[in-house]
N, C-alpha and C positions, 0 to 999 in steps of 0.2 A: 406671181400668181398668173396662171393661164386660164382664161375664162372663155367658155364657148356658149354662144347663143344659137339656138336652132328654132326656126319658125318657117311656116309657109305663107304667113300673112305679110308678105314683103313685095312691094312694088318698087321698081327702079326710079319712079318719078315722084311718088307722093305717098302719103299715108302716115298715120300716127305711129305705127310700129316702126316703120322705116326711120322716122324722125328720132324716135327714142334710141334706136340702135346706132344711128349716125352720131348722135350727141354722146352716146356712151363711148364710142371709138375716139371722138375728139377729146373727151375727158381722159381716157387712158393715155393718149399721146402727150397731152399737155401737163397732166398732174401725177402720173404714175410711171412705174417701170414695168407694168404688167404687159402681157400679150393677150391678143383677142382673136378668136376663131369664130367666124360667122358661117352657119350652114343654112342655105336658102335655096329655093327653086330657081331655075334659070332656063334660058333657051338651049343650053348645052352643058354637059358636065365638064367642069374644069376647076382647078385650084389656083388661085391668084395670091401670091405672097408679096406684101409691101411692108418690109421691115417687120415690126411687131404685129402687124395686122394680116390675117389670113382669111380669104373669102373662098368658101367651098360651095360651088354651084352644082346643082343636080338637075339634069335635063328633065323638064316637067312641062306638060301641056297647059295652055291657058284654059281657064274655066270656060270661056266662050270667046267668040271672035272679037268682041269689043272690050273684054276685061283686061286689066293690067296685072291681074293676079293669076297665079298658076297653082295647080294641084300637085303636090309632091307625092308620087306613088312609090318611088324607089327607096323604100325605107331601109333595106339592107345596105344600100350605098351610103345613106346617111349614117348608119351605125358603123360601117367600115371607116368612114372619115373620123368618127369619134375615136376609134381604136388607134388610128394612125396619128392623130394629133395629141392624144392623151392629155386632155385638159385637167385642171385641178377641180373645176366645178362646171356644171352645165346649167344654163337657164333655158327653159322651154317656154316659148311664147305661143305654143300650140296646145289647145285642150283636146285634141283628137288623136288620131293614130300616131302622129309624129311624137306627141308628148309621151305616149306609152312606150314608144321605141327608145326614147331618150332615157326613160326610167330604167329600162332593161340594160342599156349600155352603161349607165352609171353603176348599176349593181355589179356588172361584170368587171368594171374597173375599180370598184369600191371607192367611188367618188360621189359627193352629194349632187343631187339634181333638184333645183328649185323651179317652181312654175310661176310665171307672171300672169296674173288674172287680168289681161288687157281688156276683155269684153265680158260683160255680164250676159252671156248668150241666151240663158233661159228667157230673159225679157227682150233682148235684141232680135232674136230669131223665132224661138218657140211660141212665145205669147202672141207675137204678130201673126203667125200662121194659125195657131190653134183658136184664135178668136172667131174664126169662121165655123167652128164646130161647136157642139153642145158643151155645157159646163162640165159634164162627166169626163169627156175626152180631154178637155183642157186641164182638169185637175190631175188626171192620170199622167198626162204628158209632163206637167210641171213636177209631179212627184218623182217621175223617172229621171228628169233632169237634175233634181236635187240629189237623188241617190248617186247619179253618175258623178256629179261634182264632188260629192263627199268621198267616193271611192278614189277618184283620180288625184285630188289634191291632198288626201291623206297618204297617198303613196309617194308623193313628192316629199322631200325633206323639209320644205317650207313653201308657203304660198305668199308671193309678193302681191299686195293689193293696193291700188292707188287711191283708196278711199277708206277712211276710218269707219264710216257707216257700213260700207260693203264688207269690210273685214268682220265687223260684228255680225252681219247677216250670215256670212259663210260659217262663222263659229256656231251660230244658232242652228245651221244646217248640219253641223257635226264635223266641220273641218277643224282639226285639232290645233294646227300651228299656222298662224298667219302673221305677216309683218306688213304694217302699213307704211308704204314708201311712195310718197307723192312724186309725180313727174315734175318737170320744170320748163324753163324757157332760157334761151340764150340771151342773157341780160345785156350783152355787148351789142347785140343787133336789135332786139325788141325792147325799145325804150321810147319815151315821148320824142316826137320829131315834128317837123313842119309838113303841112299838106303839100303835095306835089300837084300844082294846078295844071301843069303840062300833061301829067298822067291822066288827070280827070278829063281834059279835052281830048286826049288820045283815045280814051275809052268811049267818048261820045256822050258823057254825062253832063247835063245842063248845069250852068253855074247856080241857078236858082232852085235846083232840086235837092232834096234830102237824100244823100248818097248812102244806100244800104249795101252791106257787104256780107256774103256768106262764103266761107272757105271750107271745103270738105267733100267727102264722097257723096255721090248721088245714088241713094239706095233707100229701100223701104225702111230699114232700121234707123236711117238718118232723118226720116220724116220729110223727105224731099217734096212729096206731093203737097203736104200741108204748107210748106214754104211757098210753093208756086201758087197755090190757091189763095193764100193770104195776100200775096202780092197782087193778084188779080183784083182783089177787093180794094187794095190801096191805090191801084192804078185808076180807079173810078173816083177817087177823092177829088172834090172840086176846090177844097180849101188849101191843100198842100200838094206839092208835086214830089213824088217819090220815084227814085230810080234804083234798080237793084243789079249788082254785079255778082254773079255766081262763079266762083273759081273752083273747079273740080269736075270729076268725071265718074262714071259708074253705070250700073245697070239701068238707072232711070234717066239717062241723058236725053232720051227721046221725049220725056215729059217736059224738060226745059226747052228743047228745040221746038216742040210743038207750040208751047206757050209764046215763044219768041215771034211766031208768025203773026200774032195779033197784038203783041205788046212790044213796041219799039223801046219802051223804058226798061226792058229786061235785057241785060248783057251777060255774055257767057265766055269764059276762058277755060280750056280743058285742064290746065294745071299751072302752078307756079312753084318750081322746085328750088328757086334761089331765095335764101332767107332775107337778103337785103331788099330784093324786089317785093317780097311779101310784106315786109315791114312798111314799105311805101304805100301799099294798098291800105294797111291798117291806119297809117298816118292821114291818108287822104279821105277815107270814108268818114261819114258822120256817125254811123251806128252799125255795129256788127250784129247780125241776126243769126241765132243758132236755134233751129227748131227741134233738135234732137231731144228725146225723152228717155233714151237708153244709155246715156253716156256714163262711164265710170270715172272720168276725170275731166275731159274737155280741154284738150291741149290747145286747140286754136283759140278758144275763149281766153285762155291764159295769155297767149301771145298778143291778142287784141287788147286786153286790159293793160298789159305791160307797155303797149304803145299809146296808152291813154285814149283808146277808142272804146267807149262803153259798149256793153253787150245787153241784148234783150233776147228773151226766148220764152220757153214754156216751163213753168215750175214743176217740180216733182221728181227730178232725176238726181242721181248721186252728184251731178255737176253743181247743184245748188250751193254746196258747201264751198265751192271755189269761185263764187261770184261775190265781189267785194264792194259793189256799189249798185244800187238801184234794183235789187232783186224784188223788192216789194211792188215794183211796177210791172213785173212780168205777167204773162198770160196765166190764168188759173186753170184753163181747160185746154186740152189737146185738140183744138179745132182751128180751122183757118180764120174764122171770124174773131175768136179770142186772141189769136196771135196778131192779127191785123190791128185790133183795138189796142193791144199792148204797144205795138210799134208807133201808132199814132200818139198814144199817151206819152211814150218816152221821147218822142220827137219834140215835145213842148218843154221838156225839162232843161236844166242847165247841164248839157252834156259835157261841156268842158270840165266843169267841177267834178262831175261823176267820174269822168275818165282819169283825171288827176288823182282822185282818191283811190281808185282801183289800181292804178299804176304803182303808186307808192307801196301798196301792200305786196304786189307781185314781185317787184324789184327787191324788196326787203327779204322775202321769205321763200321765193320759189326759183332760185337760180338752179341750173343743172348741176353746178358744183355741189350745192347742198344736197340735192337729190341723190347724186351718185356716191357721195360720202356715206350716206345712210345705207344705200344698196350694197356697197362694197363691204361695209361693216357686217351686214348679214352674210355675205359670202364667206368672210373670214371666220365668222361664228360657226357656220355650217361645216366648213372644212375642219375646224378644230374639233367639232362634235364627232365628225366621221372618224377622225384619227383616234379620238379617245375611245371610241367603240371598237 
């Protein structure tokens, strides 16, 4: 089987989509005889072949001067690459113009095209923007988004969704075919381990501080401002000492850098692309903080739990179903004060026991091998259906 993934949500250094695609390629090489083609934006157009893996980059400009993401405008080039590679199935990780172009290419070649619903963008982007307008405009915008999702994902042969609750929601919106396929973690890397005290000293985190960690993009939909404002409240705590390491970059980097000017307890790294190094951060931290309320899965929270580092955040997202210890102690409201109170509350619990409880569940049920076995079963099913028709 020759599989093609096409997306423009791809950064060379970090990101959930990149992690998913990297792990998929690792799975293909270790556990199958399949071939894989990846179509992504890049700084120049080129095709790189490495055995059974082919990477097709299309010259694309960056979204802005500080972004790691690019906008793929040359859709005809992407379609030509599909015709040249002739895969057996296409997976589109793009819900916009590239997704429609992949559907067209699949129809021309008579091969199935599935869409992966990586982000619930009506909540992640539209609701965030439309909240500044009146309820009528907000309702119209959300209705249009639902109609768009229904049209696009009903045009795909199947929709891969990383949450059972979200699959049910899409079906309520009229999406006829969905397959719930959870993501996973590399259980050989992300598992319980010893804290690295040298790393802690290198980061400048005090021995007597509660070490908070956040890993992810710095953006409005990731609730970065709420995280920073919550930490400002914690920094004034006279009973406990908190320090926060933020690992990630994005449009709201300036919010973090500005806060650092008055908060020496706030530390920042632009990214960590190495899985082994990232696992050390999870092992060394006392508590992982995830402020996002628009997540469809929460890949970093799975990695943190696998490493026995418990997670605290704000309840109410599709990620709740993937938190296996301590969810009852999370913040009930999406406010800095509620998140800060939840972190304080969680810091008094038996974090070691909670971490071990969560880790056991993740390591048992959420390996990438199990994830891709299910995803590839969907591929084979869709290829068979297309041939039968």
